[in-house]
N, C-alpha and C positions, 0 to 999 in steps of 0.2 A: 618632533624632536623629543627623544626620551630623556628628559632631565627634570629633576624636582628638587625642591628644598628638603633637607633633612634636618630636623632639630634634635640634637643630641644633648642630653644632660650631661655636664662635665663635673665630676667629683661629687662631694657632698657638701657643697657650700650653703651658707644660710640663705643667700640669695642666689637662685639658679642662674647659671650662666649657659647659654645655648650656642652651639656651634652651627653654622650654616654651611650646607654641603650641597655639592652638585656632581652627579655622575653623569658622564657623557659616554655612551657606547660608540666606539668608533665605526661599527657597522651602520649606525644610525645617521652618519654624516648625510647631509642633503645632497652633496655632490662628492663622489668618490674619487673624482678625477682619474689618475691612472692606477690608482690602487685597486686590488682585486679583493673581493669578499671571499674568504676562505672559511668553509664549513666542515672541513673533513675531520677536524680533531676535537670537536666539541666534546665527545665522550672522554677525552683525556684531560683537557684543560679547562672545560666548562663553559666555553662561549665561542661564537664566530669572532673572526677578527679581520682586519684589513692588512693586506700583504702588498708590498711594494715590489712587484715582479716586473722589473724593467729590462731584463736581459743585459744589465751593465750599463744602462743609461737611466738616470733618475726620471722618475714617473712624475706626472702632473700632480699637484697639490690636491689632497682631499679637503673640502671646505664645508663649513656649516655656521650657522648662527644660533647661539644659545642664549637663554634668559637667566642671568644670575639673579638670586634672590635680593641681593643687596650690594651696595658698594662696600669695599673693604679689602683686606690683604689676605689672600687665600694661599695655603699650601697646595702644591700641585703634585699629583702622583699619576704615573702613566704605566699601565700593566703591559709589559713587553719582555723582551729577553734579547741576549746576544746569541743568535742561533747556531753559531759555531763554537761556542765557548765549551760546550760539553766535550769536544775533541781537543781542547787546549790549542785550537788552531790560532796561528798569528793573524792579527788584523780583525777588523769589526765590520763586516760587510753589510750589516743591517742598520746603519746609522741613519736617524732622521731627527728632525726638530719639530717642536710644538710652537706654532706662532699663535699669539694672542693679540688680536686687534693689529695684525701684520708685523708684530715684533716677536723674534724668536725668543724663547727663554734661554738663559745662559747654558742649561744642561743640554747636552745631546744624548739622545735615547738610542736604545739597541746597542749599548757599549758595554753592558755588564749583564750578569746572570745567566747561568747555564739552563736555568728553569724559568718558568713564568714567574714574575714578581712585580710588585708596585715600586717602580723606579722613582726615587725622590727627585723632583724637578726643582726644588726650591720654592720661592714664594713669587706671587705676581699680584700687583696692585689692580684692582678692579673699580672703575668709576672714580668720582672724587668724593673727598671726605664729607662734603655738605650734601651730597646727592642722596635723595631718598627714593625708595621704591625699587623695583627690578631694573636690572641694567642689561642691555642687549650687547653680547660681545661675539665677534667673529673669531673663530678658531680655524686653523689649517694644520695639516700634517705635511711636512715638507721632507720628501725623500732626498737623501744626499748621495746615494750610490747606484740605485737601480738593482741591488742584489738582495732583494726579498727581506727589508726590513718589515717588522710586524707591529702592530698596535691593537690591543684588545679593547681598552677603555681609558678614560681620563677621569680623574677624581680631583674635585677641588674642595677644599674644606678650610674654614677658619680655625679648626682644631689642627694639631700637628700629627695626628695619627692617620696611617693608611687604613683603608678597609681590609676586611679579611682576604686572605690570599688563597682561599680554598677553591677546589676545581669542581664543586658540585654545580650542576646545571640549574640556572634560575634559583639561587638560594633566596631566602627571605630578605636579606639585607638589600639585595639588588632589586627585587621586586618592589620593595618599599622606596628605594631612592628613585626607581624609574616610574614610580606612581601606577604600577600595575595592580589590578584587583587581585585579591587573594584566590578567588574562585576562577578557574578558566572559563572561557567562552565555550559553550555546548554545541556541538554538531553532532546530531543523532539522526536515526532513521535510515541508516545505510544497510543495504544488504551485504555489502562487501567494502571492507576498508583496505586498500592496498598501500603498503609502505615501501617505497622504492620506485623510482621512475625510469630505470633502465629498460632494457629490452623485455626482461621478464615481467616487470611491473606494468609497462605499456601493454603487452600482450594479454596480461590478466585482466586489466581494467577495460580494455577494448571488447574482448571477448565476453566478459560478464555483462557489460553495458548493452551490447547488441542482443543478448538474451533477455533483456528486460530488467536487469538488476540495477539498483541504485548504488553507485560506486563513489567513494572518496578515494583519489589518488594523491598520496602525499610524497613529495620529492624535496630534499634539502638543498637542491641546487637550482639556479634559475633556468636551467635548460633540462630537457628530458634526453634520454638515450644512455646515461651512465658512461661506461667505457666507450660506447659508440656514439658519443657527442663530440662537439668541436673542442671540448675541454680536454678530452684524453685522446681521441682520434684513433682507436683501435678499429680497423675495418671489420665488417661483420662477416664472420665465417660460419661454416656449418651448412650443409645443403638442407634444403627445405622442400615440402610438398612432395612427398614420396613415402614409400613403405606401405604399411596396412592402412593408414589413414592419410592419403595424399592431399586431403584439404587442409590438414594442420600445416600452418606456415604461410597461409594466404594473407593473414592479418600482418605477420612479420613482413611479407613482401611489400605490404602498402607503406611502411615507414622505414625501411631498412635503407642504409646508405649504400652507395656503389663506389666507394672510394677505390682508386687504382692502386694505392700503396697504403702501408700503415707505418708511420703516420701519414694520413692524407691531408688535404687542404681544409681550411675551415669551411669553404662553400660546400665541399663534397658531403659533409655530415648533416647538412640541411636541418638544423635545430628548429627553425621556424615551421618546416614542413611537419615534424614530429608533433609539435604543440598544436598545430592547426588541426591535425587529424584527431588528436585527443579532444580538443575543444569543440570539434564538430559533433561529438556524442552528447546529447543533452542529459543523459543519465550519469555523466561523469562530472563530479566537482573536482577540479584540478586545484591543488595547493602547492605551487612551486615556492621555494624558499622556506619550507616548513621542515623542521627537523624533529623527528620522533625521539623521545628520550625517556619515556615512562610508560609502563604498562600496568593497567589494574587487572589482575587475574585472581581467581579464587580456586580453592580446592573443592573437588566434588566428592561428597561423601559417599553417594551410592551411584556408581556408574555401571550400567548394564554391559557395555561394550569395552570396558578396560581403560577408558581415559581417567586421568587423575586431576586435570585442571581445565579451566575454560578462561578465555579472555573476555573481560567486561568492556574495556576501553583502552584506547591508545592516546597519549597525551604528546602534543608537539607544540613547538613555538616558532613564531616567525622570526627568522634569522635577521631581519631588518629592524624590527619594531619590538621584538621579545614579547608580544602579546601571545599568551599561551591558550591552547584550545584542546578540549577533550572530544575525541572522535569515538562515537559509539556505533556499532553494527552487529550483525549476526555472525559474520565470518571475517577473518583477517588473513591477509596474505603477506608473508615475509618475503620481499623481494629486495632486501637490503644488500645482499651479496655477502653479508657477514653474520647472518642468522641473529640480528640484533633483537628483533621483536620476540623471537622464540626464546632466547637466553633470558630477556626480561621477564617472560611468562613462565620460566622455569621448565621449558621444554627440554627433552633429552637432546644433548648434542655431543659432537666429538670434534677434536682438532688434532691433526697429526702434530706430535710434539716437536719434531724437528725436520729439517730438509723438505720444508713446505715450498710451494711455488712463491715467488716474492711479488714485489711491486715494481712496476716500470714507470719511467717518466721519459718519454720519448721526446726528441727534439729535431730541429731542422735548421739548416743554414743556407744562405745564398751567397751569391758573388755579384758584385758590381763592376762598374768601369774604373772607379777611384779607389785608392787605398783607404782602408777603414781601420782605425785604431780600436783596440779592446784593452780595457784596463787589466793590469796584473792582478792575480788572484791568489795571493799567498795563503789564504784561508781555505782554498779549495784543495781537492786531492792533488798531490805532487805527481803529475803524469807526465810522461813523454809520448811520442807518437807510438812507440812499441807497446804501451800499457793498455791500449784499447783497439778494437777493430776499426779500421777507417770507415767513417760514415759515408758510404757510397751513395750516389744519387742524392746527396745533400741531406741524408736523413740518419739520425740515430734511432735505430728501430727497436722492435720488441725486446731484443736481448739486453737493453740497458735495463737491468733488473737486479734488486738486491733484496735484503731482509730474509733470506732463506731460514735462518735460525734465530731471527729477532722477534720481538714481541708484536705480532701483527695487529693486535688490538690495543695494547696498552702504550705502544710507542711507535704508531704509524707515522706521526710527525718526524720522529727520528730517522725513520726509514726514508721518508720523502726527502728529508734535508740532506741525507747522505747521498742520495741520488743526484740532488742538485750539486753538491760538491763534486761529484764525479763528472757531470756534464760540463760544469764550468771549468773544471780542471782540464778536461779534454779539449775544450775550445782554447783554453789558455795555451795548451801546447801547440795547437795549430796556429795561433796568432803570435805567441810571444817566445816560443821555444823552438825545438827542432822542426816544427812545421811551418815556421813563419815565412820562409822564402816562397813557399807554394800558395799561401793563403792570404797575401797582402789585401786582397779585395773582399775577403770573406767576411760575413756579418751574420749573426744569429737572427733568425726570423721567428722562431717559436720554441719554447720549452714548456712542457706539461708541468704545472704546478699542482694540478689535481692528479693524484697518483692513479695508476691503473692496477689495483690489487687483483691477485688471482686466487688466493685461497686463505681462509681462516676457519670459521666455524662451519660445521655441517649439521643440520638438524636431522634427528633420526626419525624414520617413518617405519611402516610395517615391512617394507623391503629395504635392505641396505644392499645397493647394487655393487658388485665386486668386478674386478678386472676379469676373473674367471668367467663370471656370467656373460660379460660382454664377448669375450673371445670364443667362448664355446656356444654362443648364440642360445643361452638358456631361454626357453620359451615361457614367457609369463603371459597369462590370459589377458592381463591389462597392459601389455606393451603397446605404447601409443606414440611416444615421441622419437622419431628417428634421429639417432646420433651417428654422424658420418665422419666426425674428426677422428684422427688417429688417437691412440691413448699417448697424449703429448705431455710429458712431465719435464719440468725445468730444474736444472742444477747448475752450480757455479762452473764456468768454463775454466778448467785448470790452467790453461795457458796464461790466463790473466789474473787468476786468483792468488798468485804466489806473493805479489806485493802487498795485497790487503786481505789476508786470509780470514780475518775476523768477520769481514762483511763484503765478499766479492761483489762486483756490480755489473758483471757481464755473464750472461747465462748461455747454456746450450740446451737445446731441446732434444729429449731422448724419445723416440717414437716406437710404440708397438703398433705396427701398420696392419695387424690382423683384424681390420674392421671393414665391413662392407660399405665401401664409400658410395654405392649407388642406392641400394635399398635402405641401408642404414640399420643399426641395432635399435629395436624399439625398447626405449626405457619405460619401465612400468609406472603406471599411475600411483601406485602404492609408495613410490619415492617422493611424492609431492604433498604429503600431509603429515603432520606430527603424529607419532604414535602415543603421546600421553597428554596432549592439548586438544580438546575435542573440537575446536572451532578454528584451527590454525593450519592454513595451506602454506607451502613454500615453493618458490620457484627461482631458478637461476643457480648461482654457484653455491647456495647453502642447502641443496637438496640432499636426500638420504642416500649417499654413495660413499664409498672408501676413497681415500686419497688417490689410488691409482685410477679408479673409475671416473674421478673428477676430471682427469686428464682428457676424457673424450666428451664429457657432457657440459663442460664449461664454456664453450664458445657461444657468442652472442646469439646467433640465430636459433641454435638449439635451446638456449634459456628462453628466447622469446616464445617458441613453441609450447615450452612448459606452461608458460602464463596462459596461452590460448587454452590448454587443457584445463587448467584450474579455474579459468573463468567459466567454462561450461559446466564444470563440476559443481561450481558455486550455485549455479541455477538449479541444479538437481537438489542441493541440499536445502535451498530456500523453498522450493515448491513442494519438496517432499517432507520438509521438516526433519531432515536426517543429518547425520554427521559425514564428513569426508570419507571416513571409514565405510560407512554404510552405502556410499556410492558404489564402492567395489562389491561389497558382499550382497546388497540387495537390488541395486538399480543399474548394473553395469549394461544390461540391454538398453536402457534409456541412454547411457553415455555413448554406447556404441553407435546409436543413431545420431546423437548430436555431433559426434566427431567426424561424421560424414557430410555435414553441412558446409557450404561455401563460407569463407571467412566474412563476407559481407552480408550473410544471412542475418536477419534481425526480426525481432518481435517488439511491438510497442509496449507491451506490459509483460509481467511475469507470466500471465496465462494467455497471452495473445497468440494469434497465429504466426507461423514462420512466414516471412516474406523474403523473397530472393530477388535483389535488384538486377537490372539488365547489365550492369558492369561487373558482375560477379566473374571471377576468373574460371577459365575452363578447367575441368578436371584433369589434373596431371596423372600419369601412370604411376606404377609402383616404384619405378626408379626416378621419378620426378621429371620436371621439365629439363631438357638439355641445358647444360651450362655453356655450351659452345654452340656451333652451328646445328640448327634442327634438322636431323636427317629427313624428316617428313617434308621439309620445304626444298630439298634438293632433287635434281631430275634422276630418274631411273631408279635402280634398287641400291640401296645403301646397306652395307654390312659393316657395323661399326665395331670398334675393338673389343668392346665389352661382350660381344657375341662370338669372338674368335677363340681358337683353341690355342693355348700356349704350351710350349716345352721349354725348360730352363727357367731362369730367373728374369722377369720383366717388371718394370716399375711403372705405375701409373702416374702421369703428370698432368698438370694443368697450367704450368708457368708460362709456356709459349701460347699466345692467344691466336685464335682462328681455327682451333681444333673442331672436329665434328663430334657431336653427341656430348659425352660426359667427361671424357679425358682422351688422352693418347698413351701409347706405351712405348718404352725405350729400354735398351739393354745394351751393355758394353759387347765389344767384339769377342764372342765366345763360342765354342763348338756346342753342338746340340741345344741351341737356343733359337727358337723360331716362334712365329705367330702365323696361324693358318686360317683364312677366311673362307668359308664354304657358302655355296649357293646353288640351288636347283631351279633353273628357269622353268617357267610353266609352258613356254612355247619354244619350239625349235627356231634357230635363226642365227643371223650373224650380229654380234654384240662388240661394242668397245669396252675394254676393261681398264679401269683407271685405279691408281692408289692415291691416297691422301697422305701427306706428311708435312711437317713444318721444319723449314731449314734452320740450322744453327751451326756455329763454327765447329762444335764438337761432334757434329753428326758425321756418319760414315762417308767415305769418299767413292766407295763402290759397294753399296749394300745389295746383296743378291735378293732379287724378287722374282718368284717363279710362279707361272700360270701353268696349271695342269688341268686339260680337259680330257674327255674321253678318247680323243684322237690325236693330241699333240702336247707337247711340254716345251715351254719357252722361258728362258731365264733373262732378266734384264738387270744389269748392274747400274744402280741409281746413285748419282752423287748428291746426298742429301745436305751438303753444304749449300747448294744452290737452290733458289726459290722455285717452287713448282711453276710451270708455265701456264696452267689453266686456273680460272677463277676458283675461289674457295680451297686453293692449295692442292689441286689434283695434278697427276702426271699420267699420260696415257701410256699403257704397257702394250697396246696394239689391238687388232681386231680378231675375233676368234668365232668359229662356228660351234655352237652349243647345241645340244639336244635336250628336248623337254625332259625334265625329271631326272637328269643325269648330273652328278655333282661336278662343279668346277671348283678348284681350290687355288687360292692365291696365297702364297707363302712368303713371308718377310723372314729372312734369316740374318742373324747377327754374326754368323761365322765368317771370318776374314772380311769384315765389312769396313775396316779401316777407320773405325770411330763408332759411335753410338748408332745402332739401328733404330728407326723410328717407324712405328706402326699405328695408324690412326683409324683409316677406313678404306673400303674398297667400294668403288661405284661401277655398275654394270649398265650400260646403256644399249637399247636395241638401235640397230642401224636401219633407217628406213630404206626400202628398195628404191 
C-alpha cells in the first residue's frame, strides 16, 4: 500500500508544529472491486485513476486498508472532477462517496470541477484521542451511479492545505509522500526496448527475441493487443503473408484475433493467448502496467550519417505501485501509436493540424426476456433515434468516432468523454425516448472506456510515404511490408453532424481503392526509423507517412508486420554495430535474407545458428494464403476471379463468406460489364463446367453466364438469389467436349441481370469414361 507519513513544518513558530499526512493513490487499492484502472490520460493529468464504468449500474466498491501515522482529526481531499461540467451539462453522473471504516463522509465527490482538482471532503476523526501509534483504517470508494465517476488519489492531513494540483507525472511531493526512492530502479543490458504492446510492439518484440536479442516490452495496460485487445475490440484487418516477402506476417498470424465482427466479443480477442505467446520467449522481459513517461536523450556532436540525437534511457512507472524504473538498451522502438517516445527524444515529427481521423468508443447491447430499466441521462448528448445510425446486430461499430479537430494529445480524455456522452445519449433515446417501445428488454453489455485512437503524431524517417507513392506503386528497393487496406480516411458524416457541428460523433469512411488488395503495396523500411535519432525505430500508426498514406498503413495486421521487420533490423544493428539507417545503406542484403525466414525461425544467441522448428508455417505465395476456400484443395481446375478478365466496373468483395480464393467480384446490372474466365485443357475430353457464386437478396434473378468452346456456345440464366446446389457454392453449367490447348471461355455478364451479377470462380472437372 503506497502511503506514508509526511511531516510538514507549519509557519515560523518558536516551537515547530508538524502536520501528519497520508497520500493514498486510488490505483493502489488492494481490491478495485468493479472500478477500472484507467491509464490513458496520464500525460494530461499526471496519474492513473480508478473509473466507475458500470454502464448505468453502480459498480462494486473499491476497498483497501491503510495505516494512519497517528490518531487525530484529518482534513480529507479527493482528487477528482465532475466529468460533464466542462459542457455545462445538467446532472452529475460521476458521483461517488468515500467510506472511512464503513462510514461515508458527508461530502459527495464527482459533483464539481470541470478540471481535475482536490475536492475538499471536510474532516474525519481517526482513532481515539488516547490511542498512540499507527492506526489501521479501512477505506472504500462507493460508486453511486455507474456512470464513470473517477478518483485519482485521497489525501489526509492534520493541516488544512491540499497538496499541489499540478499535472506533472510523479512529482517530488508525490514520491515523498509515497515513500518512493529518488533514483529509479535500473533495468539495463537490453538490445531492444520496445514501448507499446499493441500489434506493432508485439511483432517487434517477438521478432527481435527470436533473432537472439534481449528485449524489454513495456505496455501501460494490463493486457496486450492495443486496439486489438478485449478492451477496445477492433478486429484485425490487413492481409498478411504476401508480396515480395510472404514470410512477413507469420508472427502476426500466431497472435492475431479472428473476430467475426467489430466490436467482437471478449473471448474472440484472446488476451491470455497474446500474453502466453510473449511470455514463452525467454529473451523478452514483459512489463505490463508500466507507463513510459520520460526519455533521456543527448545531442550528438559529430554524427557521420546525419543523426542529431541518441536515446540513452526510457523511464516508466508501475501504474499500480508508482515504482519508477529506468530502462536502458542499444535500440528503442516507439510502438505507442502516438509517437510519444520519439517526441520526448526530440525526433522530427508531424501531425495533420485538422481533419484528422478520430477516436472511437464502440459499444454493444443485448436483449432479454424481461423489461429492463435504464436511468435517464440528462447530462448525455440530447439525442433522438434520428440523430445516430441504428446499431444493427446490437453493435455500435467503428463509426462512433469523434475528435476530428480536437486536441488528440492534450485533450484525449475530453474526446473519450464526449464519445461516452454520445453512446449514453443514444441508448437513452432507445430506452427512454422515441425508441422506448421497441427496446423495452434492451440492456447495455459493453462500452469501450479505452478509446481506439487512429491518428496523432507521425515520426519522420528517411522516406515519408505519400498517397501518390502508394497509388502509383512507386518502387522502393526496401519495400517490404505489404499494405492491402484501401486508403481509408474518416470524416464526420454530415447527415448526423448538423446537431453537433463542433464535435460530430458519427464518421464516414472515404476510400481510395486503387490498392492491390492481393499482392499489396510494399511499404519501405526507411519509413520505420527516425531520420534524426540514431537508435530509434518506429512501428504502427506513428511511422513516416503522410496523413493520406496513413489511411492504408494504419490497420493492425499491417502494423504488426512493421514490427516484425523492425525486430529483424534490430538484430542487424546489434550484430553489425550499426544504425537503423545503415541497415538500408550497407546491410540490405542481410535484411533481404532475414525477411525470407519463417516467423518461427530462431537463434539461441545473437551469433547462433538459425533453427527452423517443425511447426513453421508453409511458405505462402506472393498473393498470400487464400482468405476464402483454398483453390488447391478443390477438385479439378479452379480459375479464380483474380485471374479473370474484366470489362466495365466490378467491385471486389469479401463480406459474403464461403468465397473461393481471395475475394469475389460483383457489379450492378449494366451494359458492357462482364467477367471472363479462360482455360486451356491439357487433354481433350468431356468436362463438366461449374461456376461459383454466393447468393444474396440483391443478386440478379437472371444473370447471363455463357460458356464458349471451340465447337459450341451455351448461355445459362442463373438466379443468384438462390443458394447454389453443389457443395462449396457451385452450380453446374453442363457438360462440354473440350479440345487440348484450345481456349474455353466462361463469361458472367451484368447486362440485364436483374440485380447484381456475382463472379467468384469457375471449376472444370474431367468426366470419367
